[in-house]
Structure formats: C-alpha cells, structure tokens
N, C-alpha and C positions, 0 to 999 in steps of 0.2 A: 585531464579533466579535473584534477585535484585543485582545490582552492584553499590556500593557506592564509588568505586575508580575513576570512570569516572564522573566528575561533570561539568555540564554546568554552565555558569556564573550566571544565574539567580537562580540556585539551591544552591549556596554556603551558604547562611544563614541556609538553611535546613540541609545541610551536617554537618555544625559545631555543630548543636544541636544533630544530630544523633551520631556524634563522642563522644560528652559529655555523651550521654545515654549509649553507649558501655562502656566507662570508668567507669561510676557509677556502672553499673552491675558487672564489673570485681572487683571493690573495695568491693562491697557488698559480693561477693562470696569468695574473698580471705581473707578479714579482719573480716568477719562476723559482719560488722557494718550495722545497720539498716538505709538505706537511701531511704526507700520506698516512703517517702513524696517527696523527691527531684526527684526521678525517675518518679513519677506520674505527677509532675509539668512539667517536661521536655516533657513527652509523650503528655500531653495536649497542650503544646506550639507547638510541632512538628505537631500535627494534624491541629492546627489552621493555621500555616504557610503553610502547604501543601494545604489547601483549598484556602488560599489567593493567592498563587503562581499559582496553576494549574487551578483555576477557572477564571483566568484573563490573560491567555497567549496571547501574541501578535502573529501575523502571523509568524514572524521570529522565535520566540521561538518554535512554533509548527514545523517549518521546522527543527530546531535543534533536537527536540525530534524524528521526523520521521527518522532522520539519526543516532540516537543513536546506537553505535556499539554493544550494548547488546540487542537491540530490536529483538523480534522474527522474523525470516525470513520465507520464503515460506515453506521450508522443516520442520521447527519447527511446523508450523500450520498443515501441512499435517500429520505429525506424531501424533499430538494430536487430530485431528478431524476425520481423515479417517482411515480405516483399510484396510489391504491387498493391500497397494499401490505397484504397480509394475512399476518402472521407465522404460520408453522406450527412446531410443537414436537415434539421427541422422535424417537428413532431406532427406536422400536417394538421395542427389544431390551433396553435397560437403563434409560436415563433421558434427561432433557433436558439439553443442554449450552448454557448461555447465552453461551459464548465464540464460538459461530457462530449467526448469525441468518439466516433465509431464508423465502421464500414467494413466491407469485405477485404480480405488480404489472403496471402498464401503463407503457409508455414511448412517449409520443406516440401513444397509442391502440393500440399493439401489445402483446399479452400476452407477458410474459417471466417467467422464474424468476430472481429475484435473491437472491444469497447473499453474506454478508460475515462476516469475522472482526471481533469487537467487543470493544473495551477499555472500561474504566470511567472515569468522570470523578472519582470520589472513592473513598475506601477501601472503603466498603460496596459500591459498584457494582463496583469492581475485584475484590473477593472473589467477588461473584456471577458475574462474567465471567471469573474466574480469570486476570486480567491479560492477557486476549487469547490465552491459551495453551489451545487446544482439547484435550479428552479424546478418546479413540477414538469415543465415542458422538456427538461433534460431527461427525466426518467421516462416520460412518454416517448421521446425519441429513442431511447435505449430499448424500450420494449418493442417499438416498431421494427427496429433492426433485428432484434432477437426473433420476432415472428417471421421476418423475412428469412433468417437463417434456418428456422424450422421448416419453412416451405421448401427450401432448396437442400435440406439435409446437411447443413453446415454446422459443425461444432461451434460453440460460443466460448470466447475467452474474454473475461472482464478484469480490468486492472483497477484496483480500489485505492484512492488517495484523496480523501476529503476530510476536513474537520467536521463536516456534517452538512445536511441539506440547508439551503438558505431559509432562515426563519423570519424573513421580512413580511410586511403586510401584503405586498403583491403576491408573494408565494402562497400565503395563507388564503388569499382571495381566490386563487386558482387551484386550491386544494392539493397542497404538496403532500399532506399525510395520505390522502386517497391515492395519489399517484404512486407513492412508495408501496402502499398496501397492495395495489393492483400488480405491481412488479413482483412482489413477494409471492402473491398467489399464482400469477401466470408463469413465473420462472419455475415454480415447483412442479408444474405440469408440462413444461417444454419438452418435446420429444426428441431432443438432440443432446449430446453430452455438453455439460457446462463446467468450465474450470474458472475459478476466481482466485486472484492473487492480491493480497494487501501489499502494495509496494511502498507505502509510507504511512499516512494516517488512515485509520479505519474508524471514522467517527459515527456512532449511533445509527439511526435509520438511514441516514445519508449513505452509509456504506452498505447496509443490509439490503437496500433497494436494488443493488446490483450484485449481491453475493450469495444468493440462494443457488448453490452449485453442487455438483456431484463430488467435487474435490475443492476444498478451500485451503489455500496456502498463504503463507506470509513470509516476507523477507525478515531476516533476523533482527533488523533494527526498525521494524514497523510496530504498530500497536493497533489493536482492534477492540473497541470498547463501546459500551452502551452510552457513555458520556465522556467528554473530555476531562482530564484531571482538574483543569481550572473550574469547569462547571460543577464538578463534584465537590471541590473545595469550597466554592461559594455557597453551596447548599448545606453541606454538613459542618464545615468549619466557619462559615460566614466570612470567609477570607480567601480570596483567590491565591494569596501568597502560600497557602497550604497545599498547593498543587503537588509538590513532591511527596507529601504524605498520602494524598489521594491516589497518586500513581501506584504507590506501594499497596494500598488497600484494595484497589480495583483488580489487582492480579491479571492485568491485560498484556503482560509481556509474552512473547512467543512461546517460551517454555511452559508457562501456565496454560496458555490457550491450547497447546497440543495435549497437555496432561488432562485437561477438562473436556477434550474432544471438540472444541470450538473450531480449531483448524486441524487439517489432516497432515500438513507437512510444513516444516520450517526450512527456508532456503537460505543457505549461507551467503554472506556478503564479503567483499574484499575487506581486509583488515582496516578498520577505521571508518568503514561505511561505504555505501554504493557510490557516493560522489567522488571517491578517490580513484575509481576505475570503472567507467561506464561499461566498457567492453566486457570486462570480467563479470560484472554484475549481470549484464544481459545474457551472457553465456550460461550462467547458472540458472537463470530464470527460464531460458529457452529449453534447457535440458529437462527441467521439472515439468514444463508444459507438455513437451513432446512425450515424455514418459507417462504422464497422467492421461493424455488423450489416447495414447496407444492402448492403455488398459481399458478405458471406458468404451472405446469403439468395439471391443469384443463382446460387450453386453447387448442383449436384445433390448428393444425399447421398453418392454414390460419390466424387465429386470432393472433397467436404469431408473425408471420411475419409482419402482418399489423401494430400491435402495436409497434413493434420494429422500423419499418420504420417511423411511425408517431413521435415516441419519438425523434429520431435524426433529423428529418426534422424540428421539432419545437424548436430546440436549438438555442439560440441567438436571437438578435433583430436587425432590421435594419429599416431605413427610407429613402425614396426617396425625394429629394428636387424638387421643381418645375423646377429648371434649369436642373437638371439631367434627369427629366422625359421628358422634351422637347428635350433634346439631344438624 
C-alpha cells in the first residue's frame, strides 16, 4: 500500500535513500554482483532517518500526513475491520450525499452501525464525494442511521475525516448549521454506545456533527480542530502561508488533544503513516474500537448518558474576572 511517488517536503531525505535501495537491489539482481553490505548499510540508515523524522513531527507536518492522498479512508477501514457492511443511502428529505457513507455491519460477530466521512481517490471520485465535505443531507442521513441503530440496540461507530462541512450557497440554503446542531443534540441523547475516531482530518463543526461520542479517539497523524490551519492563518495573520504557525498555535495535535481531554485515546500508526501499511493501521484501529465498545456495553443506559453529558460539559476552561462578576 505504500506510495513513494508522493513525497512530502520533510520526507525527501528518506525518499532519496529508498530510491538508492531500489537501484542497488536491481543492480544486484541484474549483474549478480554482491552488494549486500551496501544494501544493509542503506537499510540501517533508512530506519534511523525514519525514526528521526516521524518521532519529531511538527503539528503542520502531521496535518500534511493527515491529508496524504494515499492515506486509508473510511471505506478502506470499513472493508478491513467490519464484515457484511451494507451501505444505506439518502436522508429521506432531499438526496443522497456521498461524502458520508454508512450502514449496518458486523464487528467480530456483533451488529453495529458504522458511518464515515469519505474522500475520493481521483478527480471524478472527489467530485462525487465533494472532497469529503458533507452537505446538510449527509448529516441528516447519518442521524437517520443512528436513530435506526438506537431502535435495534446497535452500537454506533463513526469515522471522522473531513476538512469541514461544505460552505456553499446550496448547503446554507438547506441549513447545514442546523443539520449539524441537530446531530450534536441528538447524538448526546442517543441510548446506545457511540465511538468516534478521527482517522485523518477533523475539521470544525463538520467533524463535530458526527463526533459527540462516549469515547473519542484519534490516529496519531490526524488532527481535530475548530478551524483549519489555513483558515486560522488567513484570519489572524492575513496570510494563508502562515499555516505552519497557526498549526503550532492551535495545539490540535493528538498529544495536546488528549492532554486537554478533547480525545480519550491516541491510536498508533505504522512508522511513516497509515498509508504505508493499511492492514497494520486497520488492526490497531479495530483493537481500539473493540476495547472501547467492550467497556461501554457494561454501562447501563442511564450511566452511559450521564457520563456522556459530563464528558462534554467538562471540556474547556474559563475564568470570571471580578469586573465581569460584578457586571
């Protein structure tokens, strides 16, 4: 699954060595010359540089990895983790929105409702999926399926991967903000366990509209933020080129999100990113989902709702000044 043709700026030293390794292996096979020592030396150097690069990623570099075009998307994970997935379509009000996929499936024999935000692999697919930016009908479809899950006592699993909800005129005319608000309200009262995982981008209300969950998790090269770094840079620095600075300031990397209580668990990825090994990434994700649902199923409905309410009410910090208190 690894793609070495798409190289991020900070990965270039690594890619040059990988190209050298490929060339040496070809020379060894074609000329029958023993270059095993050179191959071993380059392999050792590659592993060292991998650790140096991927163990010290900046927030902006994580954003770049979260957007990698070969990164596994929702349907990839659904195919690797769940069985007998049956995709359901439409919000029963306006139309189908392919930016959100969902339907019943089995997780190790247990019936669940799985939903995910889906991007495209090529231009045609991206136009169909609206580049992973859902319309209001996508959120209404998601809630329709979650209500169905509640009716049949099925846990809900949501996979988050969107730059944000679609901000176009049509989406505004059909009340995208209201659709997201309704999802936030209704998910908070859903009487079945909910697990949400940010698998790539977790942008603004577009992500939150499917992430009001009992346990919120994130893959280590994902981000979850109230705004994209480019959007933040355009507002505060008046220049989208300041996105790396904005990424630092927003503190939306997984380690900060866990420290602040925004996410409950950070899931490790294969060295270099999930796109390097789909199977290994899916294995780690499945283990986290199974573990989380196992704990949540032990709670009574009343306890589940109380804990979910408390979790989100306790997010964030604020302080009142004496002047504000008197006012």
